[in-house]
N, C-alpha and C positions, 0 to 999 in steps of 0.2 A: 829079454825086453818085455816092456809093460803091453801087453796084449789085451787092449779094451776096444769093443767095436765101436764103428762111426756113429752109432745110433745113440751113444752116451756122451758124445762130444758135447761140451758147454763153451769152454774158452771164454769165461767172464772174469775180465780183470777185477780185482778188489783193492781198491786205492788203499795205502796205508793209513790216510785220515780217517776211513771207515772205523779202525780200531781205537782210534784214541779216545773215544768215551769209556773205554776201559782203564785209563790210566788217570793218575792224578797230573796236575800240569807239569810239576817238577820231579816227577817219578824217575828214579834210576831206570827202572825197567822200560819206561817209555823211551828214554834215550837208546838203550840199548836195542829197543824195538827199530827206531830210526835207523840207528846205525848199521845194525846187522842185516836188515832186510831189504833187498832191491826191488823185488815185485813179488806180488800173491796172485795167482791166476786159479780160479776153479775151472778146471779142466774137464773134469766129467761127472755126471750122475748116473748112478746105477740104480735102477729101480725096475719095477714090474712093468713101466710102461717103456722104459729104453731097452729092456733085454729080454722081455716076455718071462722073466723069472719072477715067480709069485712072491708075495710078501712074506717075511717070516714072523714069527712071534714077538721077536723083539727088533728086529731090523727091517724098516720099511724103505729106506733109501741109503744109499752110500755115497758120499761126495769123494771126489779126489781133487786134492789141491795141491798144485806146484808152488814150492816156495823157492825163490832165487835169492841167494845169499850174497853180501859183499865180503865174506870170510867164511872159513870152514868150520863154522860152528854155530849151533843154535842151541838155545835153553828149552828146557821142557816148560816153564813159564811161558814163554813165547807161542809156543805150540798150542798150549792150553787157552791163551788169549785168542788165537786164531780159531780154534774149535769152538769157543763161546760164541763167536759170531757165526758159524756154520750151524751150530745147534743139531747137528745129527751126526750118526756115525760117519767117520772120515778116515780116509788114509792120505798121508801127507808125503809128497815126493820132494825131497829137500836137495836143491843142486848148488853146487859152487864150482864155476868153471867145467872141467871135464867130469868133476868128482859129483856122486850123488848116493843118497841113503833114503831109505823109506820108514816112515813112523806110523805107528797106530796105537790103539789102546785096547785093553782086554774087554771091559763092558763100559757102558755109559747108563747112567740113570737119572731121573728127573729130579732136581733139587726143589722140593716143594716151596722153599722160601724165595728162591729167584726165577723159579719157572723155566731155568735153562738146565741143559743136559750137562752133567759132570762126568769125566771120565775117571776111573779109578786108578790105573796105571798105565804109563806110556812105555812103549818099546820101541827100537829101532834097529836097522841093520846095521852093519859097519860100513864105513865109507868105501866106494868101489867105484870103477868107471862107471859113469851114469848109463851108457848103452847097455850095461851087463845087469842092470836092476831088472828084475822079473815080477811081474804081477798077472795073473791069469784068472779070469772068472770061471768059477767051476762050483756047482752046487745046484741042489734041487729047489731052493729057496734061498731068499736073501740072508737068512740067519746062517746057512751053510756057505754061501759066497763069502759073507765076512770071517767066518771062522776058516775057511780055507786061505783067505788073504792073510790072517793071522799066522797061520802055520807057514806060508811062504815067507813072512817078513821075520818071524821069530825062531822058527825051526821046532816049534812044539805046539800041542794043541792049546786052546783057550783054556785058562782055569776054570773050574766048575763055577757057574753062575748060582749067585744066591738070589732068589726072587724076594720081592718085597714081603710077602707072607712069612717066608723063611727068615728073612734078616729081621723081622719084627720079633719072630720067636727067639733068635739069638741075642737080641738085645735085652731080651727078658730072662737072661740065664738065672737058673736057680743059684741063690746065694752060695751054696756049697761048691757049686761048680765054678763060680766066681772066684772063690777063695782058693780053690785048687789051681786055678791058672796063675793067680798072683803068687801062689807059693813057687810055681814052677818058673814065674819070672825072676824071683829072687834068687832061685838056686843058678838059673843061667846067668844071671848079672854077676854072682860070686865066680862062676867059671870063667866068663869073659875076663874079670879083674885078674884072676890067676894066670890065665893065658898071657894077658898083656905084660904081666909082670915076668914072665918066663921068657916072652920075647925080647924083653929089654936086656936080659942077661945072657941069652943063648948066642954063641958064637959061630955054631956050626949052620952053614947055609942050609943042608937038606933039613935039618931039625926046625929051622925057621920057617920053611916051607909048609912042613907039616902042622906047626903051631898056627901059622896064618890061615891054612885051610880050616883047622878046628875054629879058629876065632871067627872066620866068615859063616860057618854053619851055625855056630851059637848065635851070632847077630841076626841071622836069617830067621831062626826059629824064634826069637825074641820079637821080631817084627811080626810074624804070623799070630803070635799070641796077644800082642797088642791090638791088631786089627780086629781079632774076635772079640774083644773086651770093648771096642769103641762104636759108637753108632754113626759117626760121620764118615765121608769118603775122603779118602787120603790120596793126593797126587804126589806119587814118587818119581823122583826124577832119577833115571838110570845112570850111574856114574860112568863117566869115560875113563878108558884105561889109560893113565899117563903115569910119567916117571913119579910125579908129586904125589899120587894117589897112591902107589906101590911102595915107595921109599919108607914110610912108616912101619911096614909090615916086616921090613929087613933093616932094623937099625945098625947091624954091625956088618952087613954084607951089601958093597954097593955096587950097582950095575947100570947099564945104560941100555936103551932100547933103540933098535936100529930098524927102520922100515925098508927093506930090501926090495919090495914089489909094491909098496904103498897099499899093500892089502892085508899084511899079516907082520906079527912082531916078533924079532930075534931077541934074545936076552944073553947078554955076557957079562961076567965078573970083570970088574977093572981091577 
């Protein structure tokens, strides 16, 4: 269960019209926002005043926001729009009928151009019975509270934070180091091209699984290197596990997914 003290309760409705300023009038994302979202409620504010938990170095308040959907899907872009209006660290409890999931991001930083907080990467739980969602306040300060929220949602610790001074230093990597990273990128891209070629020819399912795993690792490594070479904050949508996503990995072995308990996937060859 989501265990937050009554002193944190806010329950402030956030009308959908409040977010229209972030869309162009005829934006497809605006239509998706209107179609997907039924209601948005700022349910809790976790702060030193509402919990007697001291502020952290990075986190001074945490908002808990409930999003009720018209269908069982929500995009990262819409979460980002809602977070932009909240403009602080936040946890999003997303609900559709009896189902729910919780979203959060790893780190937020101030964008000097807009004056708004930007999230680096979003994460979410899988869909489960809403009453089984868990979130508990635990920590000596709000930094630790948010870190523990992240662990409860994602199942692993927060990635290492890069402070502004450290980021500035990383942005000015020595030319030799940049060159080495670019060379590593070229090698990984060649590896990916070779793996994709093998996947298209391989008929054995077990070998396809091994190739798909190697391909995923190589692509993740490329993303890490690219992030280390860029200076902007990138919002990455975590892909949902669907048949359409998995099919290209296994071009010669077709399978279906059956959600027996609506909480896990079973795979079988057709």
